[in-house]
C-alpha positions as CSV (number, residue, x, y, z in Angstrom):
1,X,19.4,27.1,-13.1
2,X,19.6,30.1,-10.8
3,X,19.8,27.6,-7.9
4,X,23.0,26.1,-9.3
5,X,24.8,29.5,-9.3
6,X,23.7,30.0,-5.7
7,X,25.3,26.7,-4.7
8,X,28.6,27.7,-6.4
9,X,28.5,31.1,-4.8
10,X,27.8,29.6,-1.3
11,X,30.7,27.2,-1.8
12,X,33.1,30.0,-2.7
13,X,31.7,32.1,0.1
14,X,32.3,29.2,2.6
15,X,35.9,28.8,1.5
16,X,36.6,32.6,1.7
17,X,35.0,32.6,5.2
18,X,37.2,29.8,6.3
19,X,40.3,31.6,4.9
20,X,39.2,34.8,6.6
21,X,38.8,33.0,10.0
22,X,42.4,31.5,9.6
23,X,43.8,35.0,9.0
24,X,41.9,36.4,12.0
25,X,43.2,33.6,14.2
26,X,46.7,33.8,12.8
27,X,46.8,37.6,13.4
28,X,45.5,37.1,16.9
29,X,48.2,34.6,17.6
30,X,50.8,37.0,16.3
31,X,49.6,39.8,18.4
32,X,50.5,37.9,21.6
33,X,54.2,38.8,21.0
34,X,55.8,42.0,22.2
35,X,57.8,42.2,18.9
36,X,55.9,43.3,15.8
37,X,56.5,42.2,12.2
38,X,58.9,44.6,10.5
39,X,59.2,44.9,6.7
40,X,62.2,47.0,5.6
41,X,64.5,47.6,2.6
42,X,68.2,47.2,3.3
43,X,70.8,47.4,0.5
44,X,67.8,47.0,-1.9
45,X,66.8,43.7,-0.5
46,X,63.5,43.2,1.4
47,X,63.9,42.1,5.0
48,X,61.0,40.8,6.9
49,X,61.5,40.3,10.6
50,X,58.9,38.2,12.5
51,X,58.9,37.5,16.2
52,X,61.6,34.9,16.8
53,X,59.2,32.9,19.0
54,X,56.7,32.6,16.1
55,X,59.1,31.1,13.6
56,X,62.1,28.9,13.5
57,X,64.3,27.5,10.7
58,X,61.9,24.5,10.4
59,X,58.9,26.7,9.7
60,X,57.8,27.3,6.1
61,X,56.1,30.6,5.3
62,X,54.0,31.6,2.3
63,X,54.7,35.3,1.5
64,X,52.7,37.1,-1.1
65,X,53.5,40.6,-2.4
66,X,50.6,42.0,-4.4
67,X,51.7,45.0,-6.5
68,X,48.9,47.5,-6.5
69,X,50.0,49.2,-9.7
70,X,51.0,46.2,-11.8
71,X,49.5,42.7,-11.4
72,X,52.4,41.2,-13.4
73,X,54.7,42.2,-10.6
74,X,52.9,40.2,-8.0
75,X,55.3,37.8,-6.3
76,X,54.8,34.7,-4.1
77,X,57.5,33.0,-2.1
78,X,57.5,29.9,0.0
79,X,60.5,30.1,2.4
80,X,61.9,29.6,5.8
81,X,63.4,32.3,8.1
82,X,66.7,32.1,9.7
83,X,66.9,31.1,13.4
84,X,66.1,34.7,14.4
85,X,62.9,34.9,12.4
86,X,64.4,36.9,9.5
87,X,63.5,36.5,5.9
88,X,65.6,38.1,3.1
89,X,64.3,38.5,-0.4
90,X,66.3,39.9,-3.3
91,X,65.4,43.4,-4.4
92,X,65.5,42.3,-8.0
93,X,62.1,40.8,-7.5
94,X,60.5,44.2,-6.9
95,X,59.8,47.5,-8.7
96,X,59.4,50.8,-6.8
97,X,55.7,50.5,-6.0
98,X,53.1,50.0,-3.2
99,X,52.6,46.3,-2.3
100,X,50.2,44.5,-0.1
101,X,52.0,41.9,2.0
102,X,50.3,38.7,3.0
103,X,52.1,36.2,5.1
104,X,50.9,32.9,6.6
105,X,52.9,30.3,8.5
106,X,52.7,27.8,11.2
107,X,55.2,27.0,14.0
108,X,55.0,25.1,17.3
109,X,51.5,24.0,16.6
110,X,50.1,27.5,16.1
111,X,49.2,29.3,12.9
112,X,50.2,32.9,12.2
113,X,49.1,35.5,9.6
114,X,50.3,39.0,8.8
115,X,48.7,41.6,6.5
116,X,50.0,45.1,5.7
117,X,51.0,47.4,2.9
118,X,54.6,48.2,2.1
119,X,56.3,50.6,-0.3
120,X,59.4,49.3,-2.1
121,X,61.9,51.9,-3.1
122,X,65.5,51.6,-4.1
123,X,68.0,53.9,-2.2
């Protein structure tokens, strides 16, 4: 029966490895641009600016905010940026806390990924 648990572990490991490779490739694709991803708070809303060349209004992006102090405050969004690569998320979704930001999207036949930490605070 120990063999069975190894199979399950290997399967999970393989999936995680594939996901990791996607993130590495997506981060590498993103690093080709002069402009870097910016995550800011403006009028309590969260604004995320990605390089305009990496996203258009047709691209759909998965954005996950992992709240490091309160799992119940984790948030996931599936959204498209405006034509300049800007995402706007209502501040009502957040509490003043440290979040890990995970973004993945595809545009123009390339995949992109972004990972960082971000502190949300109201003015």
